[in-house]
C-alpha positions as a printed Julia matrix, in Angstrom:
296×3 Matrix{Float64}:
  44.25    2.16   22.32
  40.89    0.96   21.02
  37.96    2.98   22.33
  35.23    0.96   24.05
  31.66    2.07   24.57
  29.37    0.88   27.36
  26.04    0.76   25.6
  24.3    -0.24   28.81
  25.4     3.07   30.3
  24.21    4.96   27.22
  20.83    3.21   27.39
  20.39    4.02   31.08
  21.39    7.64   30.49
  18.95    7.92   27.6
  16.15    6.42   29.69
  16.98    8.71   32.61
  16.93   11.74   30.32
  13.44   10.85   29.07
  11.99   11.06   32.6
  14.14   14.06   33.55
  12.75   16.07   30.65
   9.29   14.57   30.84
   7.32   17.31   29.11
   9.64   17.53   26.09
   9.77   13.75   25.87
   5.97   13.67   25.89
   5.89   16.32   23.15
   8.37   14.33   21.03
   6.33   11.13   21.43
   3.14   12.98   20.48
   4.81   14.35   17.34
   6.06   10.88   16.4
   2.59    9.42   16.95
   0.98   12.12   14.78
   3.53   11.68   12.0
   3.2     7.89   12.01
  -0.59    8.07   12.05
  -0.6    10.37    9.03
   1.86    8.21    7.11
   0.2     4.98    8.24
  -3.31    6.13    7.34
  -2.25    7.28    3.89
  -0.26    4.08    3.29
  -3.22    1.91    4.3
  -5.47    3.88    1.96
  -2.93    3.23   -0.82
  -2.84   -0.51    0.02
  -6.63   -0.74   -0.09
  -6.77    1.24   -3.32
  -4.22   -1.12   -4.87
  -6.32   -4.09   -3.74
  -9.46   -2.57   -5.24
  -7.66   -1.88   -8.53
  -6.47   -5.48   -8.6
 -10.01   -6.76   -8.06
 -11.38   -4.49  -10.78
  -8.64   -5.6   -13.16
  -9.48   -9.23  -12.54
 -13.1    -8.53  -13.47
 -12.06   -6.84  -16.69
 -12.1    -9.31  -19.56
 -12.44   -9.73  -23.28
 -14.56  -12.14  -25.32
 -13.3   -14.86  -27.66
 -15.91  -16.03  -30.21
 -15.81  -19.67  -31.33
 -16.01  -20.73  -34.96
 -19.58  -21.52  -36.0
 -18.53  -24.88  -37.42
 -17.63  -26.14  -33.92
 -20.21  -28.06  -31.93
 -20.88  -27.03  -28.36
 -18.81  -29.96  -27.06
 -15.9   -29.03  -29.34
 -16.17  -25.41  -28.26
 -16.06  -26.36  -24.57
 -12.97  -28.44  -25.22
 -11.06  -25.28  -26.16
 -11.04  -24.09  -22.55
  -7.76  -25.82  -21.63
  -6.04  -24.4   -24.75
  -7.22  -20.88  -23.95
  -6.2   -21.09  -20.29
  -2.75  -22.28  -21.41
  -2.16  -18.91  -23.1
   0.26  -16.81  -21.0
  -1.42  -14.13  -18.86
  -4.84  -15.83  -19.04
  -6.15  -16.31  -15.5
  -9.27  -18.26  -16.5
 -11.68  -18.78  -19.4
 -15.43  -19.04  -18.77
 -17.58  -20.69  -21.45
 -20.94  -19.23  -22.51
 -23.29  -20.99  -24.91
 -25.06  -19.13  -27.71
 -28.37  -19.62  -25.85
 -26.92  -18.03  -22.7
 -25.52  -15.21  -24.82
 -28.94  -14.63  -26.35
 -30.63  -14.5   -22.92
 -28.04  -12.04  -21.63
 -28.29   -9.84  -24.73
 -32.09   -9.72  -24.62
 -32.01   -8.81  -20.92
 -29.65   -5.92  -21.65
 -31.66   -4.61  -24.61
 -35.21   -5.61  -23.69
 -36.46   -2.04  -24.16
 -34.96   -1.71  -27.64
 -37.39   -2.94  -30.35
 -34.57   -3.22  -32.91
 -33.24   -6.34  -31.18
 -36.51   -8.11  -30.54
 -37.01  -11.59  -31.98
 -33.43  -12.2   -33.12
 -32.93  -15.96  -33.73
 -30.31  -17.85  -31.72
 -28.4   -18.57  -34.93
 -27.02  -15.02  -34.94
 -25.18  -15.72  -31.68
 -22.03  -17.74  -31.16
 -20.58  -19.85  -28.38
 -17.92  -17.81  -26.65
 -15.39  -17.61  -23.83
 -14.93  -14.72  -21.42
 -11.16  -14.43  -20.96
  -9.91  -13.02  -17.63
  -6.32  -11.8   -17.36
  -3.6   -11.79  -14.72
  -2.15   -8.48  -15.94
  -4.58   -6.15  -17.7
  -1.71   -4.05  -19.12
  -0.86   -6.98  -21.41
  -4.33   -7.09  -22.94
  -3.26   -6.46  -26.55
  -0.56   -9.16  -26.72
  -2.75  -11.68  -24.85
  -5.66  -11.04  -27.19
  -3.38  -11.57  -30.19
  -2.25  -14.95  -28.83
  -5.84  -16.01  -28.1
  -6.75  -15.27  -31.72
  -4.09  -17.79  -32.79
  -5.81  -20.64  -30.92
  -7.49  -22.98  -33.41
 -11.25  -22.59  -33.25
 -11.28  -18.93  -32.19
 -13.03  -16.93  -34.91
 -12.48  -13.49  -33.37
 -12.29  -11.45  -30.21
 -13.89   -8.35  -28.72
 -12.26   -6.16  -26.09
 -12.18   -2.64  -24.63
  -8.5    -1.6   -24.68
  -9.3     1.94  -23.55
 -10.61    0.58  -20.23
  -7.47   -1.51  -19.76
  -5.27    1.5   -20.52
  -7.29    3.59  -18.08
  -6.8     1.05  -15.3
  -3.07    0.9   -15.98
  -2.63    4.69  -16.0
  -4.68    5.23  -12.82
  -2.86    2.42  -11.02
   0.59    3.73  -12.0
  -0.29    7.31  -11.07
  -1.78    6.26   -7.73
   1.33    4.2    -6.9
   3.7     7.04   -7.8
   1.7     9.59   -5.8
   1.63    7.25   -2.79
   5.43    6.79   -2.84
   6.09   10.53   -3.28
   3.75   11.55   -0.46
   5.12    8.95    1.97
   8.7    10.13    1.25
   7.66   13.78    1.76
   5.84   12.94    4.99
   8.88   11.03    6.26
  11.17   13.99    5.51
   8.76   16.42    7.19
   8.44   14.1    10.2
  12.22   13.88   10.56
  12.48   17.68   10.42
   9.74   18.19   13.01
  11.12   15.58   15.39
  14.69   16.89   15.09
  13.47   20.38   16.04
  11.37   19.0    18.88
  14.36   17.11   20.28
  16.56   20.14   19.67
  14.37   22.09   22.08
  14.92   19.35   24.65
  18.69   19.49   24.19
  18.88   23.29   24.2
  18.63   23.44   27.99
  21.49   20.9    28.19
  23.92   22.8    25.97
  25.99   23.91   28.98
  26.19   20.31   30.2
  27.39   19.22   26.76
  29.96   22.04   26.67
  31.34   21.02   30.08
  31.6    17.38   28.98
  33.47   18.48   25.84
  35.91   20.54   27.89
  36.47   17.55   30.19
  37.61   15.52   27.19
  34.47   13.57   26.35
  34.34   12.51   22.72
  31.49   13.41   20.4
  30.46    9.77   20.3
  30.33    9.5    24.1
  28.1    12.58   24.25
  25.98   11.65   21.24
  25.07    8.03   22.08
  22.81    8.75   25.1
  20.83   11.14   22.9
  20.61    8.53   20.14
  19.29    5.92   22.59
  16.89    8.49   23.98
  15.6     9.21   20.48
  15.29    5.48   19.71
  13.3     4.88   22.9
  11.04    7.83   22.11
  10.63    6.54   18.55
   9.7     3.03   19.7
   7.27    4.39   22.29
   5.64    6.59   19.67
   5.52    3.65   17.23
   3.7     1.41   19.72
   1.18    4.1    20.63
   0.64    4.95   16.95
   0.2     1.27   16.06
  -2.64    0.7    18.51
  -4.28    4.02   17.62
  -3.98    3.13   13.92
  -5.57   -0.26   14.58
  -8.49    1.36   16.38
  -9.03    4.11   13.8
  -8.74    1.65   10.89
 -11.26   -0.71   12.51
 -13.74    2.1    13.18
 -13.49    3.45    9.63
 -13.7    -0.07    8.17
 -16.84   -0.85   10.18
 -18.42    2.46    9.17
 -17.75    1.78    5.47
 -18.93   -1.84    5.6
 -22.23   -0.87    7.25
 -22.86    2.12    4.97
 -25.27    1.74    2.06
 -23.88    4.69    0.1
 -20.27    3.47   -0.07
 -20.86   -0.27    0.11
 -18.95   -0.78   -3.16
 -15.68    0.04   -1.34
 -14.06   -3.04    0.19
 -11.71   -2.69    3.15
  -9.0    -5.24    3.89
  -9.02   -6.64    7.46
  -6.3    -5.17    9.66
  -5.2    -8.37   11.42
  -3.34   -9.92    8.45
  -1.44   -6.64    8.01
  -0.84   -6.01   11.73
   2.7    -7.46   11.95
   3.8    -5.63    8.82
   2.34   -2.35   10.08
   3.97   -2.82   13.49
   7.34   -3.6    11.89
   7.16   -0.57    9.61
   6.06    1.72   12.44
   8.87    0.45   14.68
  11.46    0.89   11.91
  10.26    4.37   10.98
  10.0     5.33   14.65
  13.6     4.26   15.23
  14.8     6.17   12.17
  12.88    9.32   13.1
  13.89    9.18   16.76
  17.56    8.35   16.25
  17.91   10.56   13.16
  16.19   13.47   14.87
  18.52   13.13   17.87
  21.63   13.07   15.7
  20.49   16.17   13.8
  19.53   17.94   17.0
  22.76   17.25   18.9
  25.06   18.03   15.98
  24.95   21.82   16.55
  25.76   21.57   20.25
  28.79   19.36   19.61
  30.47   22.2    17.71
  32.16   23.62   20.82
């Protein structure tokens, strides 16, 4: 005969158990909130760091010098050809006069560069890239564009950005996985304390013929409800903490270079992740906690 489960009964039993063991339920929710806040805060730092790296990469560029035989109008006309090169985000034209003004401003205190005629400068394009890790191959393709006499770049900066970005991403993933494992362990032990006082009740149910599934499901629903409650509390606390830190950074003169993404566009994603992780931690912790007491 096919076994049927009344999930409404399991849900009501799980909800009843939460209020029956109020202190332990409160402790479990607090642990879930703390774990989610730690993981959420670190993840949001990683997201903002990734955004900052992306902005810095977009500002990194190399220079393409135009052949001296080209007039200024002919040089400007090369913009569409340069922007058609794969991985080129945009190309900004600079005349030789603008280049001279910029150079003199940078080296105005150096007498060696005083009085240089404009003929020593060239019209040029500043080439901005979509992916800085492809600097070398993009630069090679730009050199092949007719009218480009040469290029100048800083590949060591591009390599540095790529390495730092890859390392930061790997560290973020590793730490989030470790925090999730630690959270699951802590919650399972917290819920195990709550189920310890009910071990005799579980033993009696087993001796009366109750299946493991029938005994386990109320605990699973209890863990899921605790996980969702903790996720909601953690979400609103995370929102408040993130907003306070963001306002403090934006109004600070010493760390004004750091840009913080607004929380509202990320709110639904954060809520969904918190709810999913809360469900996994709550249900998984309950399953791990009840497993020992089912071995009767």
